[in-house]
N, C-alpha and C positions, 0 to 999 in steps of 0.2 A: 713365256707364260704371261697370261693377261693379268694386269694389275687391277685390283678392285678400287673403285673411286673412294677417295678419302672424304669422310663425312665429319663435319665439325658440329656435334650436338644435334639438337632437334631440327635446326635450320637445314642441315645437310640431308637429314632423313626426309624432311618435307620436300626438298628440292628433287631428290631422287624419285619420290612418290609422284610428284607432279610431272616429271619427265615420263614416267611409266604411263600415267594417265593420258598424256598427250600422244604417246606412241600408240596406245590402245585405241584412242579416238581416231587417229589417222588410219589405222587398219580398218576400223569400222566404216570410216568414210569411203575408203577405196572399195570395200565390199558392197557398200550401199550404192555407189555410182555404177559399179559393174552390174548389180541387180537391176537398177533402173534402165540401163542400156539394153539388158537382155529382155525385159518386159516391153520396152519400146520397139525393139526389133520384132518381137512376137506380134505386137500390134500392127506393124507394117505388113507382116505376112498375112494376118487375118484381114486387114484392109484390102490387100490384093485379092484374097479369096472372095470377100464379101462384095466387091465391086467388079468382079470379073464378068458378070453377066451384062453390064452396061458400059457406058463410057467412063470407066473407073480409072483409066490411065492418068487422066489429068488430076484426079483426086490423090492418087498415089504420089505423083510428082509434087503436088502442093504440100502434102504431109511431110515428105522428105525435106522440102524446103524449110518448113516450119521447124522441123527437128534440128536442122543445121543452124538455124537462127538461135534455137534454144541451147545448142552446144556452145555457140559463141558466147551466149549470155553466161553460161556456167563458167567458161574460161575467164571472162571479164570479172565476174564476181570473185573468183578465187585469186586473180591477180591483184585486185584492188583490196579485197577484204570487206566483210560485211560491216565492220565498224566505220569504214569510210563512206558507206552508202546510206546507212540509217539516218544520219542527219538530214538527208534530202527527202526523207519519207513524207514530210508535210507537203512538199511541193508535188511529189508523185501523187499524193492523195487528192490535192486540188485539181491537178490535171485529169485524174480519173473522174472527179465530180463533173468537170466540164464535158468530158466525153459521154458520161451518162446522160447529161442534159441534152447534148447534141443528138444522141441516139433517139431521144423522144420525138425529134423532128424528122427523123428518117422514115423511109417506107417500112411499115410493119410487116412482119412475117408471121403468119398464123395468128394474127392479133397481138403479137408481142413486139415491143420496141426495144430490142436488145442488141441490134447489130448496126454497125456503121460500114457501108460498102467502101472498099479500097479501090481507087481508080485503076483501070487497066484489067479488071476482072481477076485480080489475084485472089480475092476472097473478101472476108468481112472481119472487122474488129468487134469483139464482144466486150464492152467496157465492164460488165458485171464480173467477168473473169478477172480482169485487172484489179477490180475492187477487192478481191480476196487477198491478194498479196500486198496491196497498198495499205489496207487497214491493219494487217499483221505487222508490217514494218513500222507503221506509226505507233502502235501500242508497244511494240518491243523497244522502241526508242523513248517513248514518253513515260511509261510506267516506272522504270528504274530511277529516273530523275525526280519523280514525285511520289515515290513509294511510301514514304513515311506518312504523308498526309492522306494518301489514297486508302491506306489500310483501315482508317477509322473515321474519316471525315466524309460526310455525304456531300458537302459543298465542293470538296476537291474532286469529286466524281462528276460534277456538272459539265466541265469543259470536255473531258474525253467522252462523256455520255452524249453530249450534243453532237460531237464529231461522228461518233458511231451511229447515232440516230439519223443524221443527214445522209450518211452512206447507205444505210438500210432503206431509207425512204426513197432515195434515188433509184436503187436497184429494184425495189418493189414497184416503182412508177412505170418501169418497163415491162410489167406483168411477169416478173421472174420470182415467183414465190419460193420456189425450191432453193435458189441461190441465196435469197434473203434469209431463210431459216438456217441455211448452212453457215453463212457469215455470222449471224447472231449467235449460233451455237459456239463457233470458234471464239468469238469475243468473250462470251460468258466463261468458257473453260479457261481462257488465258487469264482473265481477271481472277478466277479461283486459284490458278497455279501461282499467280503473283502474290498471293497472300491477302487479298482484299477480304474483309469480313463477310461471312456468309449472309448476315442480316442485311447488308447493303446490296447483295446480289439477288435476294429473294423477290423484291418488287418487280424487276424486269422479267424474272422467271414466271411470275404470276400472270403476265400478259398472255402466255401461251394458253391459259384457260379460256380466253376470249376468242382465240383463233377459230375454233369450230363454228361459233356463232357468227363471226365475221364472214366466213366462207359460205355458210348456209343461207344467210339473208342478203349479203352484199354482192356475192358472186356465185349465183346458183349453178352456172355452167361448170365452174371449177369445183364446186362442192360435189356435183355429179361425177366428175372425173375422179375425185378423191375417194368417193364411196364405191365406185364401180369395181374396184379391185377385190372387194369382199365376195363378189360373185361374178367373175369375169364371163362365165358361160352365158349368162342372161344378156350381157351387153356386148357379145362377141361381134355383132354386126354394126354396132354404133360406137359409143365412146370407149368401149373396152377392147376394140379389135387389136390394138398393138399388144396388149398384155396377153390376149388369147393366143395369138400366133407365136408370141414369145414362149408361152408354156408349151405349145405344140412343138416348137423347135427343140426345146430342152428335152421334152419327153421322147421325141423320135431319135435323139442322139444316144440315149442310154449311157452306158459306161464308156464305150470305146468310140462312139460316133459313126457317122456315115462315111467319113473320109474327107480329107482336105479338098476344098472347092466343090464338094458334093451336096451342099445345102440346097434344100428345096424351098425353104421359107424366104430366102433372100430374093427369089425370083418373083417380084411383084406381089408378095404376100405380106411380108413384115416391113412396114414403112420405116425409113431412117435406120435400116439395119446396120449401116456403117458408123453410126454415131452412138446414140444412147443404148441401142440394143445389140451392140456387136458381141457381147458375151453370150447372147442367145445363139448366135451363129457358131461361136466357139463350142458351146455345148452340143449343138447339132452335128457339127462336122468332126470334132475331136473328142466329144464325150465328157462325162462327168469327171473323169480322171484328169483331163487337161484343165477343167475349171477348178478342181481342187488344187492342182499345182499352181495355178495363177493366184488363187486365194492365199496359198502358202507364201507365194512371192510377195503379196501385199502385206501379209503379217510379218514376214522377215524384214521388209522395208520399214514398217512401223517400229519394230523392236530395235533395229539399228539406229533409226532416227531418234528415238527416245533416249537410247543410251548415249548418243553423241550430244544430245541436248543437255542431259544430266551432267556430262563431263565438260560442258562449255566453260570457258575461262571467265565469263562475266554474265551478269543478269540479262543483258541485252541478247547475247547469244542463246542463252537458255530459253527465253521467251520466244525469240524468233524461230528457233528450232522446234519448240513445242507447237507453235502456231502453224508452221508448215506441216508438221507431222499430223496434227489433229485434223487439219483441213483435208489433206489427202486421204487420211483414214476414213473420215466421215463420208467423203465423196465416194470412196470405194464401197463402203457399206450400203449407202443409199442406192448406188447403181446396181449392185448385186441383189439388194432387196427388191428393187423395181422389176428387174427382168425375171425374177423368180416368183413374183406375186406376193411377196411378204409386205411390201410397202405400196402406197398409192403410186400410180403412174406419174412420173415426173422426169422432165428432160435433164438428166444428170449424167454426163459422160464418164466413162471408166478411165481413171488416170493412166496416162502413158499408152493407152490402147485405142480409145475412140478417135474417130476422125474429127479434126477441129483445130485450127491454128491457134486461137487465143488460149484455149484450154491446154493444149500441148506445151506452149511456151511458158504458161504460168506454172504448170507441173514441173517442167525442167528448171524454172527459176527457183522453185522451192527446193528441188534436189541440189541446185547450185549453192543456195544459202546453207543448207545442212552440211554440204561438203566443205564449205568455207569455215563453218564452225568447227569441224573436225580437224582442220588443218590451219591453225592460227599462224599469222605471219611471224617472222622471227623477232621483230621488234615488239610483238605482243606477248611473246612467250617467256620473257624475262621474269624471274621470280620477284614478286613484290616484296619479299623479305629483305632483299638487298637495298631497295630504295627506302624502305622503312627504317633500316639500320642506319643508313646515311643521314636521314632526317634526325634520328635520335642523337647521332654523333655531333651534328651541327648544333642542336639545342644544348647539348652538354658543354660544348666548347664556348658557346655564348654565355652560359651561366657561370 
């Protein structure tokens, strides 16, 4: 007969409750990583279908290579633990700044300075993708150590504010407005979750009111792209052609789709179908039902990630988990909104599905951090009540 564990007062009850929370978080972490791998494999299948009309074999091989790199990164994070990596976040962020600056001197692609070519034709590095995880790591490490001052002091916000501003300006300098807005949103939400007073967060939020004026008068071409989604039929032959063919692909797929590999829009109609608009091909070939299942997968990932973040053993883990969860959730929402015409056209890949090495690795890094939060190391799971009781005993003996 199994013996029940002996509990000595409230400390024993708290210890048992903590163990149950850790076990529940571990199960959620396992479910989360299985879900991530399922979505990633689905993405590979859709990449195979989307690039089957051209020389897509090399793209598929590269994507598999990046996924393997991401899996190694997940393994490394969980072997070391996120607590051992966060102290190096400031160095990671500085390296990211240097890469963003270096990208400004590289050859532009479609007028954007976002990529650094890797020698040997392997692919490109997109530093703005690395900036997403770098700033999340920095804030998750910095905020808990300065939280008392950050909650109420505007002066205390100057240093992290300057760091965030430098990151955003460097990303924006590469003509990547969408990623800039995404990172800014994640920063603001993390600050709110950390308990920083809302009155201190309202001034940065007010800057959004000037964004339409900036785009309209400083970047008329981008403003035209932003407003073209309101009536894509008028701009179907010019700046709105991607959105127009994306809507045609979704409309022709209906509920069940045309069949796997049977897309018509991927054949020289919908540009970059394997990257930002791959969900349009999902809708065309597999139908709305497949899209709904994928959206449900994203929602399930968000729910599991938020639950794991809430159950984190420390403030660092909670902020890191929420940062990764919010970033991937916003990226999913933006991509789905763009391909369906709900948002202005913006190059934002679908997490775990779209082709792209930098984005895939960063998405898997986020999943790795969340998994690490759900599975704390043995030396980190010891109950704090024991150490506190020992300290009390030492003080009592001294007195």
